[in-house]
C-alpha positions as CSV (number, residue, x, y, z in Angstrom):
1,M,0.0,0.0,0.0
2,E,1.3,3.4,-1.0
3,K,2.3,5.6,1.9
4,E,-0.1,8.5,2.5
5,N,1.3,12.0,1.7
6,V,1.6,14.1,4.9
7,L,-0.5,16.9,3.3
8,D,-3.3,14.3,2.7
9,R,-3.6,13.5,6.4
10,R,-6.4,14.8,8.6
11,I,-7.8,13.9,12.0
12,Y,-11.2,12.6,10.9
13,D,-12.4,11.1,7.6
14,F,-15.1,13.6,6.9
15,S,-17.8,13.1,4.3
16,E,-17.2,14.8,0.9
17,K,-20.0,17.3,1.7
18,V,-18.5,18.2,5.1
19,D,-15.1,18.4,3.5
20,I,-16.3,20.9,0.9
21,I,-18.3,23.0,3.4
22,Q,-15.4,23.3,5.9
23,S,-12.9,24.0,3.1
24,I,-15.0,26.9,1.8
25,I,-15.6,28.3,5.3
26,I,-11.9,28.2,6.3
27,G,-11.0,29.6,2.9
28,L,-13.5,32.5,3.3
29,I,-12.2,33.2,6.8
30,A,-8.6,33.2,5.5
31,F,-9.5,35.7,2.8
32,I,-12.3,37.9,4.2
33,V,-11.1,38.4,7.8
34,P,-7.9,40.3,7.0
35,T,-9.7,42.8,4.9
36,F,-13.3,43.2,6.1
37,L,-12.9,42.5,9.8
38,A,-10.1,45.0,10.1
39,K,-12.2,47.6,8.1
40,L,-15.2,46.9,10.3
41,I,-13.2,47.4,13.4
42,N,-12.0,50.8,12.1
43,I,-15.6,51.8,11.3
44,I,-17.1,50.7,14.6
45,F,-14.3,51.8,17.0
46,G,-12.5,54.5,15.0
47,T,-9.1,54.3,13.4
48,Q,-7.4,55.7,16.5
49,S,-9.0,53.4,19.1
50,V,-7.0,50.8,21.0
51,I,-8.9,48.0,19.3
52,A,-8.3,49.4,15.8
53,T,-4.6,50.0,16.5
54,N,-4.3,46.4,17.7
55,S,-6.4,44.9,14.9
56,Q,-3.4,42.8,13.8
57,I,-3.7,40.8,17.0
58,I,-7.4,40.1,16.4
59,V,-7.1,39.4,12.7
60,G,-3.8,37.4,13.1
61,S,-5.3,35.2,15.8
62,I,-8.3,34.3,13.6
63,V,-6.1,33.7,10.6
64,N,-3.8,31.4,12.7
65,M,-6.8,29.6,14.0
66,A,-7.9,29.0,10.4
67,L,-4.5,27.7,9.5
68,I,-4.3,25.3,12.3
69,V,-7.9,24.0,11.8
70,S,-7.1,23.5,8.1
71,A,-4.0,21.6,9.1
72,I,-6.0,19.2,11.2
73,N,-9.2,19.0,9.1
74,V,-8.3,19.7,5.5
75,K,-6.4,17.4,3.1
76,G,-4.8,18.0,-0.2
77,W,-2.0,20.4,-1.2
78,K,-4.3,22.6,-3.4
79,K,-6.7,23.4,-0.6
80,I,-3.9,23.9,1.8
81,A,-2.0,26.2,-0.6
82,G,-5.1,28.4,-1.1
83,I,-5.6,28.8,2.7
84,I,-1.9,29.5,3.3
85,T,-1.7,32.2,0.6
86,M,-5.0,34.1,0.9
87,P,-4.5,35.9,4.3
88,S,-1.4,37.8,3.3
89,V,-2.7,38.8,-0.1
90,S,-6.0,39.9,1.4
91,T,-4.2,41.9,4.2
92,I,-2.1,43.8,1.8
93,L,-5.0,44.5,-0.7
94,G,-7.2,45.7,2.2
95,G,-4.5,47.9,3.7
96,F,-6.2,48.1,7.1
97,V,-4.0,45.9,9.2
98,F,-0.6,47.4,8.3
99,K,-2.0,50.7,7.1
100,T,0.9,52.8,5.6
101,A,3.3,49.9,5.9
102,S,1.0,47.7,3.7
103,V,2.9,48.5,0.5
104,Y,6.2,47.3,2.0
105,M,4.6,44.0,3.1
106,V,4.6,42.9,-0.5
107,Y,8.3,42.0,0.0
108,M,7.3,39.8,2.9
109,I,4.6,37.7,1.1
110,P,6.9,34.7,0.2
111,A,8.2,34.6,3.8
112,I,4.6,34.7,5.2
113,W,3.5,31.9,2.8
114,I,6.5,29.8,3.9
115,G,5.8,30.5,7.6
116,N,2.2,29.6,7.2
117,F,3.1,26.4,5.4
118,V,5.6,25.5,8.1
119,L,2.9,25.9,10.8
120,V,0.4,23.8,8.9
121,Y,3.0,21.1,8.0
122,A,4.1,20.9,11.7
123,Y,0.6,19.9,12.7
124,K,0.2,17.5,9.7
125,Y,3.6,15.8,10.4
126,I,3.9,15.9,14.2
127,M,0.3,15.5,15.3
128,L,-1.2,13.5,12.4
129,A,1.6,11.5,10.9
130,K,3.7,10.9,14.1
131,K,0.7,10.9,16.5
132,Q,2.3,13.3,18.9
133,N,0.7,15.9,21.2
134,Y,-1.4,18.8,19.8
135,F,0.6,21.4,21.7
136,L,4.0,19.9,20.7
137,A,3.0,20.3,17.1
138,G,1.8,23.8,17.9
139,I,5.0,24.9,19.7
140,V,7.3,23.5,17.0
141,G,5.1,25.0,14.2
142,I,4.8,28.5,15.9
143,V,8.5,28.8,16.7
144,A,9.5,27.7,13.1
145,K,6.9,30.1,11.6
146,V,8.2,33.1,13.6
147,I,11.9,32.2,12.8
148,V,11.1,32.1,9.1
149,I,9.1,35.3,9.0
150,F,11.2,37.3,11.3
151,G,14.5,36.0,9.9
152,C,13.4,36.9,6.3
153,F,12.4,40.4,7.6
154,E,15.9,40.9,9.2
155,I,17.6,39.8,5.9
156,L,15.5,42.1,3.8
157,K,16.2,44.9,6.3
158,L,19.9,44.7,5.4
159,F,19.0,45.8,1.9
160,S,17.3,49.0,3.2
161,I,14.0,48.0,1.7
162,F,11.9,49.3,4.6
163,P,11.8,53.0,5.6
164,D,13.6,53.7,8.9
165,K,10.5,55.1,10.5
166,L,8.6,51.8,9.9
167,I,11.4,49.5,11.1
168,G,10.2,49.3,14.7
169,T,6.6,48.7,13.8
170,L,7.4,46.1,11.2
171,Q,9.9,44.3,13.5
172,M,7.2,43.9,16.1
173,A,4.6,42.8,13.4
174,M,7.0,40.2,12.0
175,G,8.2,39.0,15.4
176,G,6.4,39.5,18.6
177,T,3.0,39.9,17.1
178,Q,3.4,36.8,15.0
179,L,4.2,34.8,18.1
180,I,1.3,36.2,20.1
181,T,-1.3,35.7,17.3
182,A,-0.1,32.2,16.6
183,C,-0.4,31.2,20.3
184,I,-3.9,32.6,20.5
185,G,-4.8,30.9,17.3
186,M,-3.5,27.6,18.7
187,I,-5.7,28.0,21.8
188,I,-8.8,28.8,19.8
189,S,-8.3,26.0,17.4
190,F,-7.7,23.6,20.3
191,V,-11.2,24.4,21.6
192,I,-12.6,23.7,18.2
193,Y,-10.7,20.5,18.0
194,Q,-12.0,19.4,21.4
195,V,-15.6,20.2,20.4
196,E,-15.2,18.2,17.2
197,K,-13.7,15.3,19.1
198,R,-16.7,15.1,21.4
199,K,-19.2,15.3,18.5
200,L,-17.5,12.8,16.1
């Protein structure tokens, strides 16, 4: 019997109907949340509010939750690739999360895609293929994701791509904020995973 590809692994063997529905929902979350939720926060609370100025935490946590849920529940590299790539494109197109720094985030897109893939792959490989603990997979995936994204930012910074006035903001966004949002996303997705486990 041919060995199952890591990206084709998932926690439960969902029906085709459930698989399609959850893939669409996760995909929509990955694409819509970075643009429309951030915009909605700005409209409701005002652009200078504490909530709006920290919208990256809210949006990033939901996106990371979607990435981890997809790692556990969705199989197939095409679906995974779509979910991995949509958030960063949507964030930059919307321009509400990074605001004036959005144009410079284009340079970070490949690193963000790789970082997202590393997070998803960690769950698929450690939790699903190797049958290890959920949080072990999360810790490895989160640390690897942050190293990839922050490391690439630091390399690009050497080429003076980013304006000096934005360096501090972008450093936090590509380092500490990535770590925080990934950890929150891991906790939210763990709750979803536990609910699924009880129901299935």
